[in-house]
C-alpha positions in Angstrom: 6.6 -29.8 7.7 6.3 -26.3 6.5 9.6 -24.8 5.6 11.0 -21.5 7.0 10.8 -18.3 5.2 13.7 -17.7 2.9 13.5 -21.3 1.6 11.0 -20.4 -1.2 12.0 -21.3 -4.7 10.1 -20.4 -7.8 7.8 -23.4 -7.7 7.6 -23.8 -3.9 4.6 -22.9 -1.8 4.8 -20.0 0.6 4.5 -20.4 4.4 0.9 -20.1 5.3 1.6 -17.7 8.3 4.2 -16.5 10.6 4.3 -16.3 14.4 4.9 -12.9 16.0 8.2 -14.1 17.6 9.6 -15.2 14.2 8.3 -11.8 12.7 10.3 -9.8 15.3 13.5 -11.5 14.2 13.0 -10.7 10.5 15.1 -8.1 8.8 13.3 -4.8 8.3 13.2 -2.7 5.2 11.9 0.8 4.2 11.2 2.2 0.8 14.5 3.7 -0.5 13.3 5.4 -3.7 12.3 8.9 -4.4 9.4 10.3 -2.4 7.3 13.2 -3.7 4.9 15.0 -1.3 2.0 16.4 -3.5 0.4 19.3 -1.6 -0.2 21.7 -4.5 -2.5 21.4 -7.5 0.3 22.8 -9.7 2.1 19.4 -9.2 -0.8 17.3 -10.5 -0.1 17.4 -14.3 3.4 16.1 -14.1 2.6 13.6 -11.5 -0.4 12.2 -13.3 1.6 12.1 -16.5 4.2 9.9 -14.8 1.6 7.6 -13.1 -0.5 7.1 -16.2 2.4 5.4 -17.9 2.4 2.6 -15.4 0.2 -0.5 -15.5 0.6 -1.5 -11.8 0.8 0.8 -8.7 1.0 0.3 -5.0 -1.8 1.8 -3.2 -2.5 2.9 0.4 -4.2 5.8 2.5 -3.6 7.3 5.9 -6.0 9.0 8.3 -5.3 11.0 11.3 -6.4 8.8 14.3 -9.3 9.8 16.4 -9.1 8.9 20.0 -12.6 9.8 21.0 -15.4 7.3 20.5 -17.7 8.1 17.5 -15.1 10.5 16.0 -13.9 9.5 12.5 -11.6 11.8 10.6 -11.4 12.0 6.7 -8.6 10.4 4.7 -5.6 12.7 4.9 -3.1 11.0 2.6 -3.3 8.9 -0.6 -0.2 7.0 -1.5 0.6 5.7 -5.1 3.9 4.1 -5.8 6.0 2.4 -8.4 9.0 0.3 -7.4 11.2 3.3 -7.2 9.0 6.5 -6.9 6.3 7.1 -4.3 3.8 10.0 -4.4 2.0 11.2 -1.2 -1.0 13.2 -1.9 -2.1 15.4 0.9 -5.8 15.2 0.5 -6.5 17.5 3.5 -4.9 20.2 1.5 -5.8 19.5 -2.2 -8.7 17.0 -2.2 -8.7 14.5 -4.9 -7.9 16.1 -8.3 -9.8 15.0 -11.3 -6.8 13.3 -12.9 -6.0 11.3 -9.8 -9.6 10.3 -9.5 -9.2 9.1 -13.0 -6.4 6.9 -12.2 -8.3 5.4 -9.3 -11.2 4.7 -11.7 -9.1 3.3 -14.5 -9.3 -0.4 -15.2 -6.2 -0.2 -17.2 -4.1 0.6 -14.2 -4.0 -2.1 -11.4 -3.8 -0.6 -7.9 -2.6 -3.1 -5.3 -3.2 -2.6 -1.5 -4.5 -4.2 1.7 -8.1 -3.8 3.0 -8.8 -1.5 0.0 -12.5 -1.5 0.6 -12.2 0.7 3.7 -9.6 2.9 1.9 -12.0 3.4 -1.0 -14.9 4.2 1.1 -13.0 6.9 2.8 -11.7 8.3 -0.6 -15.2 8.3 -2.1 -16.5 10.4 0.8 -14.1 13.1 -0.4 -14.7 12.8 -4.1 -16.9 10.3 -5.7 -15.5 8.0 -8.4 -16.1 4.4 -9.5 -13.1 2.5 -8.5 -11.8 -0.1 -10.9 -8.6 -2.1 -11.2 -8.0 -2.7 -7.5 -6.4 -5.8 -6.0 -6.7 -6.5 -2.3 -3.8 -8.5 -1.1 -5.8 -10.0 1.7 -7.8 -11.9 -0.8 -5.3 -12.3 -3.5 -2.6 -14.1 -1.3 -5.2 -16.8 -0.6 -4.5 -18.2 -4.2 -0.9 -19.0 -2.9 -2.0 -20.7 0.3 -1.0 -17.7 2.5 -3.4 -17.1 5.5 -1.7 -14.0 6.8 -3.8 -10.8 6.4 -1.7 -8.0 7.6 0.7 -6.2 5.3 3.5 -6.7 7.7 3.1 -10.4 7.8 2.4 -10.9 4.1 5.6 -8.9 3.5 7.5 -11.4 5.7 6.1 -14.4 4.1 6.6 -13.3 0.5 9.5 -11.0 0.5 11.4 -12.3 3.5 11.5 -9.0 5.4 9.1 -7.0 7.5 8.2 -3.3 7.7 7.7 -0.9 10.6 4.2 0.3 11.6 5.6 2.8 14.2 4.2 5.9 12.4 0.8 4.5 11.8 -1.0 6.5 14.6 0.9 9.8 13.8 -0.8 13.0 12.9 -1.4 12.7 9.2 -2.8 16.2 9.0 0.2 17.9 10.3 1.3 21.0 8.5 4.4 19.2 7.3 4.9 15.5 7.2 8.1 14.4 9.0 10.6 12.4 7.2 9.7 9.2 9.2 6.0 9.7 8.3 6.9 10.1 4.6 9.1 6.9 4.7 6.4 4.9 6.4 3.6 6.1 4.0 5.8 5.3 1.0 6.8 2.0 2.3 3.2 0.7 2.7 2.3 1.4 -0.9 5.7 0.2 -2.3 5.7 -3.1 -0.3 2.1 -3.9 -1.6 3.3 -3.6 -5.1 6.5 -5.5 -4.5 4.5 -8.3 -2.9 2.0 -8.5 -5.8 4.9 -8.5 -8.5 6.6 -11.3 -6.5 3.5 -13.5 -6.3 2.9 -13.1 -10.1 6.1 -15.1 -10.6 4.8 -18.0 -8.6 2.1 -20.5 -9.6 -1.2 -20.4 -7.7 -2.0 -23.4 -5.7 -5.8 -22.9 -5.1 -7.2 -23.2 -8.6 
């Protein structure tokens, strides 16, 4: 019998999946660190200096939803996060600066996210770069026997808490991002990083 979430020990296997009913009863957490909205090119040198010092970053993007068939908007937001600082790059205002593209192309900096292929496709339509160093959790968690594919469920299985997706369909091209949007965006990148670091402390079971 598969044990319940929360019973994991260092050498135990994770639960393979989680039912929606159990997920709804899980505690919910948000990113509680420092959030920086990057909407000016003048901010880039200092931000890039900070990010380039880290070997692993959480990664995600957001796009304003299109509610008409055949309409697809460009990526509006890029999120890169450490465990305590998250940077939200407003691509609809500044594009992808060269130093940020260099981080995305660096094999020396691991970027961790979910369904990164689609994210990267959208980013490269704004500014071409050759992505390197990306880890897609949907594939990575299979090594640990986890079958869940959504960030929300993977978080519950690995970290014993869930995250809110309430702001997912909000307007990411708004003049100013509301605080709930900022928290949501930062949380998605941060929790991907937290999951990855937690998994690295456990043995893989599918060699």
